[in-house]
C-alpha positions in Angstrom: 5.9 13.1 -22.4 3.7 15.7 -20.9 4.1 19.4 -21.0 4.6 20.5 -17.4 3.1 23.7 -15.8 5.7 26.4 -15.5 6.0 28.0 -12.0 5.7 31.8 -12.0 7.8 34.2 -9.9 6.5 34.2 -6.3 5.9 30.5 -6.1 7.8 29.1 -3.1 9.8 26.4 -5.1 11.6 29.2 -6.9 12.8 30.7 -3.7 14.3 27.6 -2.0 17.7 26.1 -2.6 17.6 23.1 -4.9 18.7 19.6 -3.8 21.6 17.6 -5.4 20.5 14.9 -7.9 21.6 11.5 -6.8 23.6 9.6 -9.5 24.5 5.9 -9.6 28.1 4.6 -9.4 28.4 5.2 -13.1 27.3 8.8 -12.8 23.8 8.2 -14.3 20.6 9.6 -12.9 17.6 7.5 -12.0 14.8 6.6 -14.4 12.6 9.1 -12.6 15.1 11.9 -13.3 15.5 10.8 -17.0 11.7 11.0 -17.4 11.8 14.5 -15.7 14.5 15.6 -18.2 12.4 14.4 -21.1 9.3 16.2 -19.8 11.4 19.4 -19.3 12.6 19.3 -22.9 9.0 18.9 -24.1 7.9 21.8 -21.8 10.8 24.1 -22.9 10.1 23.4 -26.6 6.3 24.1 -26.1 7.1 27.4 -24.4 9.7 28.3 -27.1 12.3 28.7 -24.4 16.1 28.2 -24.6 16.5 26.9 -21.0 14.5 25.5 -18.2 15.5 24.6 -14.6 13.7 21.8 -12.6 12.5 24.2 -10.0 10.7 26.1 -12.8 8.4 23.1 -13.2 8.0 22.6 -9.4 10.8 20.1 -8.8 13.4 21.3 -6.3 16.3 19.4 -7.9 19.6 20.9 -9.2 19.4 20.4 -12.9 18.4 22.2 -16.1 18.0 21.7 -19.8 18.9 24.0 -22.6 18.5 24.4 -26.4 20.1 27.5 -28.0 21.7 28.7 -31.2 25.3 27.9 -31.6 26.2 31.6 -32.0 27.2 31.6 -35.7 24.9 34.1 -37.4 24.9 32.2 -40.8 24.2 28.8 -39.2 20.6 29.1 -38.0 20.2 25.3 -37.9 23.2 24.8 -35.7 22.1 24.4 -32.1 23.4 23.3 -28.7 21.0 21.1 -26.7 21.7 19.3 -23.5 21.1 19.0 -19.8 23.3 19.9 -16.8 22.9 17.9 -13.6 24.3 19.3 -10.3 25.9 22.4 -11.9 28.6 24.3 -9.9 29.1 28.0 -10.7 32.7 29.2 -10.9 34.2 32.6 -11.8 36.4 32.8 -14.8 37.9 35.3 -17.2 35.5 36.6 -19.9 36.8 35.5 -23.3 37.8 38.4 -25.6 35.4 37.0 -28.3 32.4 37.2 -25.9 29.6 39.5 -27.3 29.0 42.8 -25.6 26.4 41.9 -22.8 24.9 45.4 -23.1 23.7 44.7 -26.6 21.3 41.9 -25.7 18.3 41.2 -23.6 16.9 37.9 -22.2 13.7 36.7 -20.6 12.7 34.0 -18.2 9.8 31.5 -18.6 9.0 32.1 -14.9 8.7 35.9 -15.4 6.4 36.0 -18.5 6.4 39.1 -20.7 9.5 40.7 -19.2 12.9 41.2 -20.9 16.0 42.4 -19.1 19.5 43.5 -20.3 22.2 40.9 -20.0 24.9 43.4 -19.1 
């Protein structure tokens, strides 16, 4: 599994809408997409990231991988890791237990060296 080059802000693939990923009749992606997902995990891990979208590695498909802490402060080893294919964003109510977004910052592998408030 190779580590893929990460596209940096300004590259055209980051400014175009992504395409749906085709799934078979059982809802599974092609072998090519499975290989891409494996390579994306490898790339995200090498970059010490918590998420990586396909267009960030130059592929205009609608999917991303993630690996982040479970949220419990005392459980440093507990992680959530997975992939999302063809995500759809929906609005919802913010749970009362949600941390204050003004208390945190996040970065983006395609915008190296920058941190932005999440709120």
